[in-house]
N, C-alpha and C positions, 0 to 999 in steps of 0.2 A: 765172402761166403756167409750167408745168413741161414743157419740151421733152423732157427725158430720160424722164419718166414719161408723156409724151403726154397731158397733161391741162391743161385750162383750168378754173380755179375762180373762181366769183363768189360773194361774200358781201355781203348787204345787211342792215344791222341798224339798228334805231331804238330809242329809249327812250320810245316812245309808250305808249298805253293798253294794248297787248297784246290777246291773245285767249284765251278759255277753251279748254281742250284739244279739246273737240268741234268748235268752229268752226275752230280751227287745222288740225285733221285734214281738214276739208272744203274748205279754200280752193283746192285744185287743181281743184275742180269749177267750170267756167265759169258755172254758174247759181247760185253762192253769192257774195254780195256784201253789203257794208254800205251800198252806195250807194243813195240814194233817187231819183236821176235816171234810173237805168236798172236793169234786172233781171239784168244779167250783169256779171261781173268777168273781164277777160281777161288781165291782166298776169301773174299767177302761173301760171294754167293754160297760157298760151302759152310762158312760160319753161320750165315742166316738160316740155311737149311737145317743145320745141327741144332740151333736154338729153337726153331719152330717145331722140330720133331720132339722137343722136350718141354712143351708148353711155355716156350719163351718167345723171344723175337729179337730184332736187331734194328738199330737206327743209325743213320749216318748224318752228321752235321758237318758242314764245311763252309768256309768262306775264302774266296780267292785272296791270296796274299797273307792269310792268317793261319791256315792249317785245317786239319780234319780230325774229327772225333768219331770213333765207331764204338757203339755200346751194344753189347749182347747180353741177354740174360736167359737163364735156363732153370727149369725145375730141378732143384738140387737132388732130390731123391728119385727123379724120373728114371725108369728102367733103361731108357735109351741114351741117357747122358753118358758121354765118354768120360773116362777119368781125366783129371787135369793134367797128369803126366809129371815128368821130372822137371820142375821149374828151376831147380838149381842148375842142372845141366843146360837148360835152355838159356838162362841168364849168362852163365859162364861163356857159352858159345857166342852169344850176341856181343858181349864185351870183348872177347878175344878177337873176333873177326872185325869189329867196328870200334876200335879204341878212340877214334875221333868223334864219334857220335855220342851225344849226351843221352843217357838212359835214366829215367826216373821210374822206379818200380815200387808199387805199394801193394801189399797183400794183407788183407784183413780177414781173419777168421774169428767169428764171434767177437770177443773183446780183445783179441791179440792181434798184433800187426807187425809187419816187417816193412821197413822203408829203406830203399837204396837209391842214392842219387850219385851218378858218376861225376857230376860237376864238383860235388864236395870231395869226392875221392881224389880228383885231379888236383884240387887246391892243396889237400894234405900231402899228396905225393910229390908235389913241387917238381914236376918234370919227369918223374919215373913213369914209363908207359903203363897203361892199364893192362895191356896184354903181356906184361912181363910175368914169367911163370910164378914167381913168389907172390906177386899181387893177385894173380888168379887163384892161387892156392888159398891165400887169406880170404878172398871173396867167397870161394866155395865154402870154407868153414863158417864164415859169417852168415851166409844164407842158410846153411844147414842148421846152425845153432838157433837162428832166428825163427825157423819154421819147425823145429823139432817138437814143439808143444802143440802144433796145429793138428786138428782132427778133421779129416774130410768126411 
């Protein structure tokens, strides 16, 4: 979050199977999806629409076998920008439901930052599951403490 530049940036990256260039260029179309359970994909198209409605935009970079990066940016003070929401609850839910997936999260607000890497947590916990209640409680407190000085 850059208050001086009036911009909110979001980047989501994975190291999954990636997409070929033609498919990557078409994923902002809600009727393009790899899902077999439904014929629409709404996540990326809705994120693109929200960004564009707030003087921002969205890009998708992908390479087959290497993964995908989605970047979206928003006018921070734009009247139509939705609030960021409860990132603590979101992160706790992601970790609790997906303890075997590595999550790296970085939140930067002005000169303050929070960094979370579940790979480091797994090394320190030495076999204790990330979704163990005590670990999740510690993680909740860590995130809250790390973001308590952030101002949106």
